N, C-alpha and C positions, 0 to 999 in steps of 0.2 A: 391342144392335142390332136393328132392326125387322126382322119378319119380310117373306120375299119378297112382293113386290107391294104395299108399304107406303111412302110418303113420310115419311122421318124428319127432324122437327122439331127443331131444336137452339135452345135458349133461353138457354144459357149458353156461354161460351167453353170451359170445361172439358169440357162436354158435347160441344161440338161437335168439339174435338182429341180427345178418346176415340173418339168415332163414326168420326171421318175416318180416323184411325190404323188401325181396325179394318177399313175399307172398302178403304184402302189396302192392307194386308196380303192382303186377298182377291183382289188382282190384277184384280178387276172393274172396268168402265167406271164411272164415278162420274159423276152430273149434279148439278149445284148450281142450284137457282132460287133467285135472289136477289130478294127481295119484299119489299114494304112495303103496311100494312095500307090507306094512304091512297091506293094506286095503282091506278085503274079497270082497266087492262090485266093488272097482275098478278091481280085478283079473276076476271077473265074466263078467263085461262091456268090457275088452279089445279085446276078439275076435270079438264082436258085433260091436265095433269100427273099427276092423280092416275090418270088411264087408263092413260097410258104407262107407269107403274110396275107396274099390272096386267099391261100385255101384255108389257114386257120384263123377265122375272122375273131374269135374269142381271145386271142392271143395278142399282147401289146409287142410288136417289133422295134427296137432299137438299134442304130448304127451309130459308133462312136469312132472317130478318128483318133488314133492313139498319140498322133503329133500334134494334133488340135487341143484336146483335153487330156494331158498327161497325168494331172492329178488322177482323174478319174479311172484312167488305167491303173496307175499305182493303187488306188483303193481297192481295186478287184486283184491286184498281183498277176496282171497280165504280161507275159513272159513270151510269147510269140502271136504272130497273126496268120490267119485269123484265130481268133478265140471266140466262143459262144457261151455265154453266161445264161443258164436257166434260174428264174427266181421267182419267187411269189412274195409278195409284201418285204420282208426284211430277210427273207431267208434264200440263200442259195440253195438251188435244188440239185443243179447240175453242170457239167462244164464239157466242151468239146474243144479240142486244140487240133487246128487245121481244118481244110475244105472238104471235111468227110460228109458229104451230102447225104448218105444213107443214114448215118448215126445220128445227125442234127434231126432228121425227119423222124427217126424211131423215140429220140428223147422228146419230141413235139408230141406225138401221140402218147407216149408214157404219161407225161406230165399233165397234158390235156385231159386225157382220160380220168386220171384222179380226180380232177375238179368236178367234171360232169357228174361222176359217179357219186360226189359227196353231196 
């Protein structure tokens, strides 16, 4: 598992399954960035996503390349890049399609606060 403040990149399905399982067990908010190397908006949002990982230390941030992990992208019905999935344990709470920096930040605040208050 990556340290706090880092984005976890998974390059094999086995790696993904293992790291996602550990993240789910932590009961923390999980945010997955479905990305592609050939996608300009993905390249634009990547450093922003890293900044959010440094700011929201009790959230687990993943980066999944849809070309590398096609089955994972299919499991989440990913149709456009970038797509951000917000989930806790096995429940998908929210989704942002596109490099919508403010919308991603707002959903991080919304779903992160929900747990802090619980």
